[in-house]
BALUMVEX-960522 format. One record per residue (C-alpha): residue number from 1; residue in one letter; x, y, z negated. Coordinates in steps of 0.2 Angstrom, whole numbers, plus 5000, padded with zeros to 4 digits. Each point is the difference from the previous one (the first is absolute). Example, Ala and Ser with C-alpha at 12.3 -4.5 7.8 and 13.67 -1.06 7.14 Angstrom:
# residues 2
REC num residuo east north   up
REC   1       a 5062  4978 4961
REC   2       s 5006  5017 5003
END
This chain:
# residues 678
REC num residuo east north   up
REC   1       m 4943  4822 4911
REC   2       n 5012  5014 4998
REC   3       r 4995  5018 4997
REC   4       g 5007  5011 5014
REC   5       p 4997  5017 5009
REC   6       l 4987  5003 5012
REC   7       p 5006  4998 5018
REC   8       p 5002  5015 5011
REC   9       v 4985  5006 5010
REC  10       a 5000  5008 5017
REC  11       p 4993  5018 4999
REC  12       e 4986  4997 5012
REC  13       v 4993  4985 4991
REC  14       l 4998  5010 4984
REC  15       a 4993  5015 5009
REC  16       e 4987  4989 5008
REC  17       a 4995  4991 4984
REC  18       v 4997  5017 4991
REC  19       e 4991  5007 5015
REC  20       n 4988  4985 4999
REC  21       l 4995  5005 4982
REC  22       t 4984  5009 4996
REC  23       a 5001  5017 4992
REC  24       r 4995  4993 4983
REC  25       l 5014  4987 5001
REC  26       r 5013  5012 5005
REC  27       k 4997  5010 4984
REC  28       k 5005  4984 4990
REC  29       l 5015  4995 5011
REC  30       d 5014  5009 4990
REC  31       a 4994  4992 4983
REC  32       a 4999  4983 5009
REC  33       i 5017  5001 5006
REC  34       e 5008  5002 4983
REC  35       g 5006  4984 4993
REC  36       c 4999  4990 5016
REC  37       a 5018  4998 5002
REC  38       a 5002  4994 4982
REC  39       g 4987  4987 5003
REC  40       a 5007  4993 5016
REC  41       v 5004  4981 5001
REC  42       r 5011  4993 5014
REC  43       g 4997  4982 5005
REC  44       d 5012  4987 5006
REC  45       d 4994  5003 5018
REC  46       g 5005  5019 4999
REC  47       a 4982  5006 4998
REC  48       v 4996  5013 4987
REC  49       t 4984  5000 4990
REC  50       v 4992  5014 4990
REC  51       r 4985  4996 4989
REC  52       f 4986  5012 4997
REC  53       g 4988  4993 4987
REC  54       e 4992  4983 5001
REC  55       d 4994  5000 5018
REC  56       a 5012  5010 5011
REC  57       l 5017  4994 5005
REC  58       v 5011  5009 5012
REC  59       t 5013  4990 5010
REC  60       l 5014  5008 5010
REC  61       r 5009  4989 5012
REC  62       p 5015  5009 5008
REC  63       g 5006  4995 5017
REC  64       p 5017  4994 5005
REC  65       d 5007  5018 4998
REC  66       g 4995  5000 4981
REC  67       a 4986  5013 5003
REC  68       v 4981  5001 5002
REC  69       t 4999  5006 5017
REC  70       v 4982  4995 5005
REC  71       a 4983  5001 4991
REC  72       d 4998  4982 5000
REC  73       q 5015  4997 4989
REC  74       a 4990  5009 4986
REC  75       t 4984  4991 4994
REC  76       c 4988  5001 4985
REC  77       t 4988  4987 4993
REC  78       c 4987  5013 4996
REC  79       l 4983  5002 5010
REC  80       l 5005  5018 5006
REC  81       a 5016  4994 5008
REC  82       p 5009  5006 5010
REC  83       r 4992  5017 4996
REC  84       c 5003  4998 4982
REC  85       l 5008  5010 4986
REC  86       h 5011  4986 4995
REC  87       r 5009  4997 5016
REC  88       a 5003  5018 5003
REC  89       a 5007  5002 4982
REC  90       a 5012  4985 5002
REC  91       l 5006  5008 5017
REC  92       g 5001  5017 4992
REC  93       a 5011  4993 4986
REC  94       a 5012  4992 5012
REC  95       p 5016  5009 5006
REC  96       l 4999  5007 5018
REC  97       a 5010  4991 5013
REC  98       d 5012  5008 5011
REC  99       p 4991  5000 5017
REC 100       d 5017  4999 5010
REC 101       l 5004  4983 4991
REC 102       l 4983  4992 5004
REC 103       a 4999  4987 5014
REC 104       r 4990  5010 5013
REC 105       p 5005  5008 5016
REC 106       d 5004  5018 5003
REC 107       p 4985  5009 5007
REC 108       h 5011  5012 5010
REC 109       p 5017  4991 5004
REC 110       a 5013  5012 5006
REC 111       p 5007  4996 5017
REC 112       g 5016  4989 4999
REC 113       s 4998  4997 4981
REC 114       g 4991  4983 5001
REC 115       p 5008  4983 4997
REC 116       g 5003  4997 5018
REC 117       s 5008  5016 5004
REC 118       g 5018  4993 5001
REC 119       p 5011  4987 4992
REC 120       d 5008  5012 4989
REC 121       a 4987  5013 4997
REC 122       g 4990  4993 4987
REC 123       v 4987  5009 4989
REC 124       e 4998  4998 4982
REC 125       s 4984  5003 4990
REC 126       s 5001  5013 4986
REC 127       p 4991  5003 4984
REC 128       a 4995  5018 4998
REC 129       s 5011  5009 4987
REC 130       e 4996  5007 4988
REC 131       s 5026  5016 4995
REC 132       s 4990  4996 4988
REC 133       p 5006  4997 4999
REC 134       e 4982  4984 4999
REC 135       s 5007  5001 5018
REC 136       s 5019  4999 4998
REC 137       p 5010  4989 4991
REC 138       a 4987  5005 4988
REC 139       s 5004  5008 4984
REC 140       e 4984  5010 4999
REC 141       p 4984  4996 5008
REC 142       a 5000  5014 5011
REC 143       s 5017  4999 5005
REC 144       e 5005  4984 5010
REC 145       p 5015  5004 5010
REC 146       a 5007  4988 5013
REC 147       s 4994  4986 4990
REC 148       e 4984  4996 5009
REC 149       p 5000  5004 5019
REC 150       a 4988  5014 5004
REC 151       s 4986  5000 5012
REC 152       g 5005  5016 5007
REC 153       a 4994  5009 4985
REC 154       d 5012  5002 4986
REC 155       p 5018  5002 5001
REC 156       a 5004  4982 4996
REC 157       s 4996  5012 4990
REC 158       g 5004  5014 4990
REC 159       p 4987  5006 4989
REC 160       a 4983  5002 5007
REC 161       g 4997  5018 5005
REC 162       g 5016  5001 5010
REC 163       s 4989  5008 5014
REC 164       g 4998  5016 4990
REC 165       a 5009  5009 5015
REC 166       g 4983  5002 5009
REC 167       l 4984  5008 4995
REC 168       a 4985  4990 5007
REC 169       p 4985  5009 5006
REC 170       a 4983  4994 4995
REC 171       p 4992  4990 5014
REC 172       g 4993  5012 5013
REC 173       s 5008  5016 4992
REC 174       g 5014  5001 5013
REC 175       v 5011  5007 4987
REC 176       g 5018  4993 4997
REC 177       s 5017  5006 4994
REC 178       a 5016  4993 4993
REC 179       a 5009  5005 4985
REC 180       d 5019  5002 5001
REC 181       a 5009  4992 4985
REC 182       g 5016  5009 5004
REC 183       a 4995  5017 4992
REC 184       a 5010  5007 4986
REC 185       p 4995  4996 4982
REC 186       g 4987  5013 4994
REC 187       s 4995  5005 5018
REC 188       e 4985  4994 5010
REC 189       p 5003  4986 5012
REC 190       e 4999  5005 5018
REC 191       l 4987  4993 5012
REC 192       g 5006  4990 5015
REC 193       p 4992  4994 5016
REC 194       d 4988  4986 5001
REC 195       p 5007  4983 5006
REC 196       a 4998  4996 5018
REC 197       p 4982  4993 5002
REC 198       e 4997  4982 5004
REC 199       v 4985  4995 5011
REC 200       l 4988  4990 4989
REC 201       t 4985  4990 5005
REC 202       a 4982  5004 4995
REC 203       a 5000  4985 4988
REC 204       q 5016  5005 4992
REC 205       r 4993  5018 4997
REC 206       a 4984  4993 4993
REC 207       a 5009  4988 4988
REC 208       a 5011  5014 4994
REC 209       d 4985  5011 4997
REC 210       a 4992  4986 4990
REC 211       l 5016  4998 4990
REC 212       w 5001  5019 4997
REC 213       r 4982  5000 4993
REC 214       a 5004  4985 4989
REC 215       a 5016  5007 4993
REC 216       a 4991  5017 4997
REC 217       e 4986  4991 4990
REC 218       a 5013  4990 4990
REC 219       l 5010  5016 4996
REC 220       a 4985  5009 4995
REC 221       a 4995  4985 4988
REC 222       g 5018  4999 4993
REC 223       v 5006  4985 4990
REC 224       t 4986  5001 4987
REC 225       a 4986  4997 5013
REC 226       g 5011  4991 5013
REC 227       g 4994  4983 4996
REC 228       a 4997  4984 5011
REC 229       v 4987  5008 5011
REC 230       v 5011  5015 5004
REC 231       q 5015  4989 5003
REC 232       a 4989  4989 5011
REC 233       e 4995  5015 5011
REC 234       l 5019  5003 5002
REC 235       l 5004  4982 5004
REC 236       r 4986  5000 5013
REC 237       a 5007  5015 5009
REC 238       a 5017  4993 4999
REC 239       h 4995  4985 5009
REC 240       t 4991  5010 5013
REC 241       a 5016  5010 5002
REC 242       r 5010  4984 5002
REC 243       l 4989  4993 5014
REC 244       a 5001  5017 5009
REC 245       g 5019  4999 5000
REC 246       l 5004  5012 4985
REC 247       p 5011  4989 4988
REC 248       r 5008  5015 4992
REC 249       a 4984  5007 4995
REC 250       e 4995  4982 4993
REC 251       a 5016  4999 4990
REC 252       a 4997  5017 4993
REC 253       t 4983  4995 4995
REC 254       l 5005  4984 4991
REC 255       r 5013  5010 4990
REC 256       v 4986  5011 4994
REC 257       v 4989  4985 4995
REC 258       r 5014  4992 4991
REC 259       g 5004  5016 4991
REC 260       l 4982  5002 4995
REC 261       r 4999  4982 4993
REC 262       a 5016  5002 4990
REC 263       a 4994  5017 4993
REC 264       r 4983  4992 4995
REC 265       e 5009  4985 4992
REC 266       r 5012  5011 4991
REC 267       s 5014  4990 5007
REC 268       g 5017  5004 4993
REC 269       g 5008  5003 5017
REC 270       h 4987  5013 5005
REC 271       r 5006  5018 5003
REC 272       l 4987  5013 5004
REC 273       a 5013  5009 5010
REC 274       d 5001  4985 5012
REC 275       l 4981  4999 5002
REC 276       t 5000  5019 5004
REC 277       g 5013  4997 5013
REC 278       a 4990  4986 5007
REC 279       f 4985  5010 5002
REC 280       r 5010  5014 5008
REC 281       e 5007  4987 5013
REC 282       l 4983  4993 5003
REC 283       l 4991  5017 5003
REC 284       h 5014  5006 5010
REC 285       t 5000  4985 5012
REC 286       a 4981  4998 5001
REC 287       g 4998  5019 5003
REC 288       l 5012  5002 5014
REC 289       l 4994  4984 5009
REC 290       a 4982  5005 4999
REC 291       s 5004  5018 5006
REC 292       g 5009  4993 5015
REC 293       k 5017  5008 4995
REC 294       a 5009  4984 4997
REC 295       g 5019  4999 5002
REC 296       p 5008  4986 5009
REC 297       a 5003  4989 4984
REC 298       l 4984  5004 4991
REC 299       t 4991  4985 5006
REC 300       g 5014  4988 4994
REC 301       t 5004  4982 5006
REC 302       v 4993  4984 4993
REC 303       r 5015  4990 5003
REC 304       r 5019  5004 4999
REC 305       a 5008  4997 5017
REC 306       y 5018  4994 5001
REC 307       r 5010  5005 5015
REC 308       p 5017  4993 5006
REC 309       g 5014  5008 4991
REC 310       g 5015  4992 5009
REC 311       s 5015  4995 4990
REC 312       l 5003  5007 4982
REC 313       r 5012  5000 4986
REC 314       v 4992  5003 4984
REC 315       y 5007  5001 4982
REC 316       g 4990  4998 4984
REC 317       l 4997  5015 4988
REC 318       c 4988  4992 4987
REC 319       r 4984  4990 4997
REC 320       e 4984  5007 4993
REC 321       p 4986  4990 4992
REC 322       v 4983  5002 5008
REC 323       l 4985  4998 4988
REC 324       s 4983  5007 5007
REC 325       a 4984  5003 4992
REC 326       t 4991  4988 5012
REC 327       g 5010  4984 4994
REC 328       y 5014  5000 5012
REC 329       g 5018  4998 4994
REC 330       g 5017  4999 5008
REC 331       v 5016  5009 5004
REC 332       v 5006  5013 5013
REC 333       t 5019  5000 5003
REC 334       h 5007  5016 5007
REC 335       l 5013  5000 5013
REC 336       l 5011  5013 5009
REC 337       a 5007  4999 5017
REC 338       a 5018  5006 5005
REC 339       d 4992  5015 5008
REC 340       g 4990  5005 4985
REC 341       s 4984  4993 5005
REC 342       r 4989  4993 4986
REC 343       y 4992  4983 5002
REC 344       s 4991  4988 4988
REC 345       v 4995  4981 4998
REC 346       s 4984  4997 4990
REC 347       d 4992  4984 4993
REC 348       v 4983  5005 4993
REC 349       r 4987  4987 4997
REC 350       p 4986  4996 4988
REC 351       g 5007  4996 4983
REC 352       g 5001  5015 4989
REC 353       l 5013  5002 4987
REC 354       a 5007  4982 5001
REC 355       r 5003  5002 5018
REC 356       a 5008  5017 4998
REC 357       r 5012  4993 4987
REC 358       g 5004  4984 5010
REC 359       a 5002  5008 5018
REC 360       g 5016  5009 4995
REC 361       s 5009  4984 5002
REC 362       a 4989  4992 5014
REC 363       s 5007  4996 5017
REC 364       v 5000  5013 5013
REC 365       a 4989  4995 5015
REC 366       l 5010  5009 5013
REC 367       g 5008  4991 5015
REC 368       g 5005  4984 4990
REC 369       a 5012  5010 4989
REC 370       a 5005  4989 4986
REC 371       l 4999  5014 4987
REC 372       d 4988  5005 4986
REC 373       h 4995  5018 4996
REC 374       a 5012  5001 4986
REC 375       g 5014  4996 5012
REC 376       l 4993  5011 5014
REC 377       a 5000  5015 4988
REC 378       r 5018  4998 4997
REC 379       g 5004  4993 5017
REC 380       g 4997  5004 5018
REC 381       l 4993  4992 5016
REC 382       r 5004  5001 5018
REC 383       i 4984  4998 5010
REC 384       a 4997  4996 5018
REC 385       g 4984  5003 5008
REC 386       a 4993  5010 4986
REC 387       t 4982  5006 4999
REC 388       v 4997  5016 4990
REC 389       s 4984  5009 4995
REC 390       a 4998  5019 5000
REC 391       d 5004  5001 4982
REC 392       g 5016  4990 5001
REC 393       r 4994  4983 4995
REC 394       l 5009  4985 5008
REC 395       g 4989  4987 5007
REC 396       a 5003  4981 5001
REC 397       g 4995  4997 5019
REC 398       r 5004  4984 5008
REC 399       g 5015  5007 5009
REC 400       v 5008  5008 4985
REC 401       q 5017  4993 4995
REC 402       a 5009  5006 4984
REC 403       t 5018  4996 4994
REC 404       p 5005  5005 4982
REC 405       l 5014  5013 4998
REC 406       r 5011  5006 4986
REC 407       g 4991  5013 4990
REC 408       l 5007  5018 4997
REC 409       p 5002  5008 4984
REC 410       w 4993  5018 4997
REC 411       t 5017  5007 5002
REC 412       e 5002  4996 5018
REC 413       d 4991  5008 5015
REC 414       p 4987  5000 5006
REC 415       v 4993  4997 4982
REC 416       a 5012  5013 4992
REC 417       a 4992  5014 5011
REC 418       l 4984  4998 4990
REC 419       f 5008  5007 4985
REC 420       a 5009  5014 5009
REC 421       l 4985  5012 5003
REC 422       p 4994  5010 4985
REC 423       a 4983  4994 4993
REC 424       a 4992  5016 5004
REC 425       e 5004  5000 5018
REC 426       a 4995  4982 5002
REC 427       v 4983  5004 4991
REC 428       a 4998  5015 5012
REC 429       a 5002  4988 5015
REC 430       r 4987  4988 4993
REC 431       l 4987  5014 4997
REC 432       a 5003  5006 5018
REC 433       e 4997  4982 5006
REC 434       r 4984  5000 4990
REC 435       d 4994  5017 5007
REC 436       a 5004  4994 5017
REC 437       d 4991  4983 4998
REC 438       p 4989  5001 4984
REC 439       d 4995  4982 5002
REC 440       g 5016  4992 5004
REC 441       a 5010  4988 4990
REC 442       e 5006  5001 4983
REC 443       p 5014  5013 4996
REC 444       a 5017  4992 5005
REC 445       l 5012  4995 4986
REC 446       l 5013  5013 4994
REC 447       g 5015  4998 4990
REC 448       c 5008  5012 4987
REC 449       e 5014  4999 4986
REC 450       v 4993  5005 4983
REC 451       e 5004  5002 4982
REC 452       v 4989  4993 4987
REC 453       v 4992  5013 4989
REC 454       g 4988  4990 4989
REC 455       a 4982  4993 4999
REC 456       a 4984  5009 5002
REC 457       g 4987  4987 4995
REC 458       e 5001  4986 5012
REC 459       d 5010  5010 5013
REC 460       l 5018  5004 5001
REC 461       l 5007  5017 5002
REC 462       v 5016  5002 5010
REC 463       r 5009  5015 5008
REC 464       e 5008  4999 5017
REC 465       v 5019  5001 5000
REC 466       r 5002  5017 5009
REC 467       a 5000  5018 4995
REC 468       d 4983  5008 4994
REC 469       a 4991  4983 5003
REC 470       p 4982  4999 4993
REC 471       l 4995  4987 4987
REC 472       l 4992  4985 5009
REC 473       r 4988  4988 4993
REC 474       l 5002  4981 5004
REC 475       r 4983  4992 4999
REC 476       a 4998  4981 5001
REC 477       a 4995  4995 5018
REC 478       h 4990  4986 4993
REC 479       p 4994  5002 4981
REC 480       h 4993  4983 4998
REC 481       p 5007  4993 4984
REC 482       e 5005  4983 5008
REC 483       l 5011  5009 5012
REC 484       p 5017  5006 4994
REC 485       h 4999  5018 5006
REC 486       t 4995  5009 4984
REC 487       a 5011  4989 4989
REC 488       n 5015  5004 5011
REC 489       l 4997  5018 5000
REC 490       r 4998  5000 4981
REC 491       r 5017  4991 4998
REC 492       i 5009  5013 5011
REC 493       a 4992  5014 4990
REC 494       a 5009  4994 4985
REC 495       h 5017  5005 5008
REC 496       p 4999  5019 5002
REC 497       g 5015  5006 5011
REC 498       l 5000  4984 5010
REC 499       l 5004  5003 5018
REC 500       l 4989  4991 5013
REC 501       r 4996  4998 5018
REC 502       v 4982  4999 5003
REC 503       l 4990  4994 5015
REC 504       g 4982  5004 5000
REC 505       r 4984  5007 5008
REC 506       p 4996  5018 4996
REC 507       d 4983  5003 4993
REC 508       l 4994  5014 5011
REC 509       d 4985  5004 4989
REC 510       r 5010  5004 4984
REC 511       a 5013  5012 4996
REC 512       a 5018  4994 5001
REC 513       t 4995  4981 4998
REC 514       l 5008  4985 5007
REC 515       r 4994  4982 5000
REC 516       p 5017  4991 4998
REC 517       l 5001  4983 5008
REC 518       a 5019  4996 4997
REC 519       v 5014  5007 4991
REC 520       g 5019  4998 5001
REC 521       p 5016  5007 4993
REC 522       v 5008  5016 5006
REC 523       p 5017  4997 5008
REC 524       g 5015  5005 4990
REC 525       a 4990  5005 4984
REC 526       e 5004  4992 4984
REC 527       y 4984  5002 4991
REC 528       t 4989  4991 5012
REC 529       l 4992  4982 5003
REC 530       r 5010  4984 5000
REC 531       l 4991  4988 5011
REC 532       p 5004  4983 5005
REC 533       e 5010  4998 5016
REC 534       e 4987  4989 5008
REC 535       w 4988  5014 4998
REC 536       l 5010  5010 5013
REC 537       g 4999  5016 4989
REC 538       r 4982  5002 4998
REC 539       a 4985  4994 4989
REC 540       d 4983  4998 5007
REC 541       l 4989  5008 4986
REC 542       g 4985  4989 5005
REC 543       y 5009  4984 4998
REC 544       d 5017  5001 4992
REC 545       v 5000  5003 4981
REC 546       l 5014  5011 4993
REC 547       q 5009  4993 4985
REC 548       g 5012  5008 4987
REC 549       g 5015  4993 5010
REC 550       h 4995  5010 5015
REC 551       f 5004  5016 4991
REC 552       p 5017  5008 4996
REC 553       p 5010  4992 4986
REC 554       g 4998  5008 4983
REC 555       a 4984  5008 5005
REC 556       a 4989  4995 4985
REC 557       e 4982  4999 5005
REC 558       a 4988  5010 4989
REC 559       a 4982  5006 5001
REC 560       a 4998  5010 5016
REC 561       p 5002  5019 4995
REC 562       a 4985  5011 5004
REC 563       a 5007  5013 5013
REC 564       a 4994  5018 5000
REC 565       e 4990  5001 5016
REC 566       e 5000  5015 5011
REC 567       p 4984  5009 5005
REC 568       d 4990  4991 5013
REC 569       v 4997  5012 5014
REC 570       l 4985  4991 5006
REC 571       a 4991  4996 4984
REC 572       d 5004  5018 4993
REC 573       s 4994  5010 5015
REC 574       p 4983  5007 4999
REC 575       l 4994  4988 5014
REC 576       w 4995  4988 4986
REC 577       r 4984  5011 4999
REC 578       v 4995  4995 5018
REC 579       r 5006  4982 4997
REC 580       r 4989  4998 4984
REC 581       l 4985  5007 5010
REC 582       l 5002  4988 5014
REC 583       e 5003  4985 4988
REC 584       s 4985  5005 4989
REC 585       g 4990  4999 5016
REC 586       v 5006  4983 5004
REC 587       a 4997  4994 4983
REC 588       g 4983  5008 4996
REC 589       g 4994  5004 5017
REC 590       r 4993  5017 5007
REC 591       r 4991  5003 4983
REC 592       a 5016  5000 4991
REC 593       v 5007  5014 5011
REC 594       a 4985  5010 4999
REC 595       e 5000  4999 4981
REC 596       a 5018  5005 4999
REC 597       a 4996  5016 5011
REC 598       r 4986  5005 4988
REC 599       t 5011  4998 4984
REC 600       t 5015  5010 5007
REC 601       g 4999  5015 5011
REC 602       p 5010  5000 5016
REC 603       a 5010  5015 4995
REC 604       a 5006  4991 4983
REC 605       a 5002  4983 5008
REC 606       y 5010  5005 5016
REC 607       g 5007  5017 4995
REC 608       p 5017  4991 4996
REC 609       l 5000  4993 5018
REC 610       r 4999  5017 5008
REC 611       r 5013  5008 4989
REC 612       a 5012  4986 5004
REC 613       g 4997  5003 5019
REC 614       f 4988  4985 5003
REC 615       t 4986  5011 5007
REC 616       a 4993  4988 5012
REC 617       a 5000  4986 4987
REC 618       a 4990  5011 4988
REC 619       e 4988  5005 5014
REC 620       l 4997  4982 5006
REC 621       a 4997  4994 4982
REC 622       t 4988  5014 4997
REC 623       a 4991  4995 5016
REC 624       l 4999  4982 4994
REC 625       a 4993  5004 4984
REC 626       a 4987  5012 5008
REC 627       e 4995  4986 5012
REC 628       a 4998  4987 4987
REC 629       d 4988  5011 4990
REC 630       r 4990  5005 5016
REC 631       r 4984  4989 4999
REC 632       p 4986  5010 5008
REC 633       r 4983  4994 4997
REC 634       d 4983  5003 5007
REC 635       p 4985  5006 4989
REC 636       f 4996  4982 4996
REC 637       g 5018  4997 4993
REC 638       r 5006  4990 5014
REC 639       l 5017  5002 5008
REC 640       t 4999  5009 5016
REC 641       d 5018  4995 5005
REC 642       p 5004  4983 4992
REC 643       s 5014  4996 5012
REC 644       p 5017  4999 4991
REC 645       d 5010  5005 5016
REC 646       a 5003  5018 4995
REC 647       y 5006  4994 4983
REC 648       a 5012  4987 5007
REC 649       q 5007  5012 5012
REC 650       a 5004  5013 4986
REC 651       w 5008  4986 4990
REC 652       l 5010  4994 5014
REC 653       a 5006  5018 5004
REC 654       a 5006  5003 4983
REC 655       s 5008  4983 4998
REC 656       t 5009  5001 5017
REC 657       h 5007  5017 4995
REC 658       l 5005  4994 4983
REC 659       a 5010  4985 5008
REC 660       a 5009  5011 5011
REC 661       a 5005  5012 4986
REC 662       e 5005  4986 4989
REC 663       r 5011  4993 5013
REC 664       s 5010  5016 5001
REC 665       l 5003  5000 4982
REC 666       v 5006  4982 5000
REC 667       a 5012  5004 5014
REC 668       a 5006  5015 4989
REC 669       s 5002  4989 4984
REC 670       w 5014  4990 5008
REC 671       s 5011  5015 5003
REC 672       w 4997  5011 4985
REC 673       g 5014  4999 4988
REC 674       r 5002  5004 4982
REC 675       s 4998  5019 5001
REC 676       a 4986  5000 5013
REC 677       p 4984  5009 4995
REC 678       l 4983  4993 5001
END
């Protein structure tokens, strides 16, 4: 027998197992979960066993899809089974399965999106993402971009919390507003109109109301008290939301649960900011659904529908490895049509890192084209009978036919047009797209010509080749050490003054930050890259490894010089005070926010915000601190208002306003030059 990881478990199976425990056993659950994964043993038949002492042996038998999807697939030999602590602990230690990849029918199929809706219009199951992102080609757990298809929730995802453009009212409150991210730095975001309401069924509103309550309880508990029982309540509410036809709410809940798990396990990839954004997205979605103020896209879709796209000519831009926190790996190849439309071909399956590394040279399953992803990234396709999803993914329907074409270098149109627009204008367009559709796809790729300045830790600092351009930060799209992104950036940083063309995805949650996917030489420049002819003038940073011969002759590689960084307008703004308050609430729960309010008075804590013009931010933070400390009790010491709804609403209001204000600073950071004031 070989030791191996526990199989993924469907959220509803874990939720049911925890619900069946007695109150006494629930108190012991978190302690029982510790060490379960390390003691798992995988048998030759694929079953995984975990032993608890002499008399209890838990056996998990995953189904054909590799996950435990029904209660009967998890058994225990003890006398209390199946309502025993051992079985619940083994299930709680296992990773959560992506509901959209499990072999079960869509409870609310969209008209025309089923398998029989046409020979060319297929549907494809999609794991919820996770920008981070987990969701994303994944570099960070909360940020899973177009790596994993989204279940109507995340941008294939940008980072969680992208829906900060709306303020969700508490269920039944009837209050709602939308913060405009286009405000000038230092000014207050303006309030916009509510999205057009969508008629929801009574079951959907009830499911959303239950999800709001579970999310509010989890927020009040925080990471410190958000153990397996709190997570199980979220999972049960998420499953109810899925059955009611609210897949976006379910996906947002799963991101929160995974974030809580990563935080409690002190995972190296965990970021408190990502979990904060996930809570904001969940409360925003559940609140609007429960109040009946849902926009047309707020319910989400379970399956990605592919519609006929006619005949297309597409050309490869680059390929991007996909590595998700849920064990999926693969590749996404980005394509560009002659009219500038963006498309992609993805190949994401279970397999993790090994599959992400190998998929870069795997065959493209599209219309019988005799081409692999490496060839497609530097080639092209003529497609007849194309099927296309709403986010530009090309499907492999039965009627699709594809013929390879000669690839285009970055110096020829339509690809050259990507590098003609200043980065600040391109980012402004991406931010406008996010404001119009906060839950849309990942930000489109942008290109720019830059000059290498030096290293800043693991990042690369560059400056766009134009007058008064700001300093840009290139951060590895996938920081996994087995992928070459970080090593390639480190090698480039050793050549200050080098001119590059960079193609990447802007990080809309950080000041002037770009996640580069590919680089190439600048036409006509002497001190630039020297790439092999077969690479067609670009190197995919996730697959190609830059060597010394790829740099200008005579450029001796030395240790990457540390560059003098310009001030970070986002990190240096007084908004960090609100951010710290919100994140302390996520980490320590309601009690941590209340203690912070007692130790530091509102005038001292938020006076700098008012002096900088962030008056509403100061007032919202003060209101949050006051609400966290409001715990009225009767003469016998019992809470007279134990509901966390008001606290969750105050937290959401401050978080939504902060997200809008930070987006305006991010937009400004791309355009402020050397002499720009903070």
